[in-house]
C-alpha positions, 0 to 999 in steps of 0.5 A: 231471143234475138238481138244485135251484139257488139260484133254487129256494131263493129261490123257497121263501123264505130270509127269516129262514132260516140258509143254510150256503154252501160257497164256494171262497176258496182264494186266493193270498197273498203273503209279507205275507199279502195276497191277490194274486188275488181272482178266487174271491172275486169269483166268489162274490158273485152267490150271496152277494148274492142270499141277503143280498138275500133276507133270509137269515142267511148262514154261509159255510164255506171253506178256505185252503191246507193247514193239515194239520188244525190251526189255523195263523195263516198260513192264517186266513181273516182277509184273506178276511173283510176282502176280502169285507166290501169287495166286499159293502159290508157287514161280514163277521164272522169266527168265531174257530173253525169249529164251536166256541162262537164260531161258534155264538154268532155264527151264532145272533146273525145277523139277516136279511141278515147274513153270517158267515164261519167259520174255515178248515174245514181247521183241523179234521182231520175235514174231509178225513178218509178215515174216513166217520164222522169226516167225518159227525160234522163235517158234523153240527156244520156243519149245526147252525150252520144251525139247524132251518130251514137250507139248504145251498148248494154254491158252491165249484166248486174243491172239488166233486171232493173228498168232504169234509165241508163239500162232500159230507157236509153236503149229505146233512143239509140241503136242498141246492142248487147255487149260481150259480157251481157251476151256471154252471161245470157248464153251461159246462164240460159244453158242452166235455165233451159237445158241443164244436164242432170243431175242438176244441183243448186247450192244456195247460201246467203243470209235470208230465206225471203231473198231466195224464196222465189229461187227455191220454189222455181228451181226445186221443180227443175233441180235434183238437189238443193243444198242450203247453207249460209244464214238462211239454213238456220231458219230451215233448221228451226223449222225442223225443231232445232234451237239455233241460239243466237244464229241468224233467224227469220222468225216470220219465215219458219212456217214457209220453210216447214212448207218447203220441206214438206213439199220438196222433201229430200230434194232440200239438203240441209247441214248435218253439223255446224261451226259454233262461235261464242261471238260474231267477231272471230278475233276474240271468239271461241269456236267449236264444231257441233251437231245441229242440237249442240250450239252452246247457250248464247252462242251462234253458228257462223258456218257449216261444219266439216261433215256438211262439207263432205256431204255436199261435196259427195252430191256435187261430185255426181252432178252434171250441172251446178248453180251456186249462189250465196256463201256457206258462212261468214267467209270474210272472216278467215276462221269462218270461211272453211265451209264456203271454201270447201263447197267452192272446191267441190265445184272445181273438182266436179268441173275437172273430174266429172265434166260438170257445168258449174256456174257461180251466180255472182254477188258474194259467191263470186267475191268469195272465190276471189277473196279465198284465192280459188282458181277462177278458171276452175269454174265453167262460168262466174257471173257478174250479176247476183240478182240478175242471174237469180231472176234469169234462172227463175224465168223472170223478164229482164227489162235490160235484155228484152229491150234489146230484142229485135 
């Protein structure tokens, strides 16, 4: 795969030129509208700083949440603009619209080294339209923000698996380059996808088997072990004949799990104990560690148990390559976070003690690392793209990357 990167653009010169950047600022917000995990903003800084230092007039596009194609104050990029201003140490203006009068006036008024963030691109229904002509029309309007001498930089890895206007179509209209973040993600994840050193261990969590079915089937052929926790493990346990009471369950996937267990046998490693809780809300819940057949009637499991953590850690200690996607339990509640913390620490230990190449596959896994206060430098790579990282490892085409190929 060959494509032009940010350094190629800088070598060509950006001083005084408009550069349109697609970043991924789909950050989590609390009920007060405050950013709870700024990881994706932090990851965008190297590309933006390089362009600013080069004298570019930087215009950034991004999305937040799912506003369903119309303006919604709940999904405004205002908190992102404020956080980005603080991180960059300079004012980042936020346009009141995406490709409207305010965006164009502000883009035209930029001087060298200034940066503008336009409003949430998903406020316009054409961004995610299935109609090629509609997306292309929107892309032309985005490209027009960059004027006649403009360039495009793709730096939102979390969206490169989507053929959307600001990700895919606009790259056909301007000289297009891969940003620092996208280039790093492709290099690090590509190493896992194409040439993993063995033993290669995949750790999967999250709520639904259906969300990870393609990954399980693709990676089971390559990996030596698949360690399965999180909400998805209960469907596998039911497939083995256990009663998981009120734990999260996909009834329609039980037979599929039976087939996977039969096909891949000992490669699939399931929990040996669980944390059971009398109710989901940990503030009032009674909890106890139980065997697989010991969840009390009417209770549910909210995390893997300590013996499972030890078992998983033992396998990870012998690994040379690890890919982890999905928490082991409801880590957002401290009482249910020990499984995720234990497995994450085992990855850190494997990196340090065994020289393992450990990749955290974005999404909730990356959020868990920061929420639990773990050392981010203890992993070889923390991805910013959950779905994108999974699809890259599955071997799927990433439209936002392939469109950059030269």
